[in-house]
C-alpha positions as CSV (number, residue, x, y, z in Angstrom):
1,M,-38.5,35.6,68.1
2,E,-40.3,34.6,65.4
3,N,-39.4,31.1,65.1
4,Q,-38.4,30.7,68.7
5,A,-38.3,26.7,69.6
6,R,-39.5,25.8,66.1
7,V,-37.5,23.6,63.9
8,V,-36.4,25.4,60.9
9,T,-35.1,22.9,58.2
10,R,-31.9,23.4,56.4
11,D,-33.9,23.7,53.5
12,E,-36.4,26.3,54.5
13,L,-33.2,28.4,55.7
14,L,-31.5,27.7,52.2
15,N,-34.7,29.1,50.4
16,Q,-35.1,31.9,52.6
17,I,-31.9,33.2,52.3
18,W,-30.3,32.2,48.8
19,G,-33.5,31.5,46.8
20,Y,-35.0,28.3,45.5
21,E,-32.7,28.4,42.9
22,Y,-29.5,27.7,45.0
23,D,-27.3,25.2,43.8
24,G,-24.0,25.5,46.0
25,E,-22.8,23.5,48.6
26,T,-25.2,23.2,51.6
27,R,-22.1,23.4,54.2
28,T,-22.3,27.1,53.3
29,L,-25.1,27.1,56.0
30,D,-23.3,25.5,58.3
31,M,-20.4,27.9,58.1
32,H,-22.9,30.9,58.4
33,I,-24.2,29.7,61.7
34,R,-21.0,29.0,63.0
35,T,-19.8,32.6,62.4
36,L,-23.2,33.7,63.7
37,R,-22.6,32.0,66.6
38,Q,-19.1,33.5,67.4
39,K,-20.3,36.6,66.5
40,L,-23.2,36.7,69.3
41,G,-20.5,35.2,71.8
42,E,-20.7,32.6,74.4
43,E,-24.4,33.4,75.6
44,G,-25.9,34.4,72.6
45,G,-24.3,31.9,70.6
46,S,-25.9,29.1,73.0
47,C,-29.5,30.3,71.9
48,I,-29.3,28.6,68.5
49,K,-29.4,25.0,68.8
50,T,-28.7,22.2,66.2
51,V,-31.2,19.9,65.5
52,R,-29.3,16.9,64.0
53,G,-30.6,15.9,60.5
54,V,-33.1,18.3,60.5
55,G,-32.1,22.0,61.2
56,Y,-31.9,24.7,63.7
57,R,-34.2,26.0,66.3
58,L,-33.7,29.2,68.7
59,V,-34.2,29.1,72.3
60,R,-34.0,31.9,75.0
61,S,-31.6,30.5,77.4
62,E,-30.1,27.2,78.4
63,T,-32.6,26.9,81.5
64,K,-35.6,27.5,79.3
65,E,-34.4,24.7,76.9
66,E,-34.2,22.3,80.0
67,D,-37.9,22.9,81.3
68,R,-39.1,21.3,77.7
């Protein structure tokens, strides 16, 4: 995983996915993250952690995150 454990800001994600000119609702990103978590299932979806007020980060598993 390229950005594992690094917090990826909401702006970074919006720019990488929809481009710098994206002028839509930022909650669109939240809905896509929610859908991705649902599709990954209970175990897979838990690897996407929300960093409140900043963005998201990836972790391998709950036990790896607790060790930090």
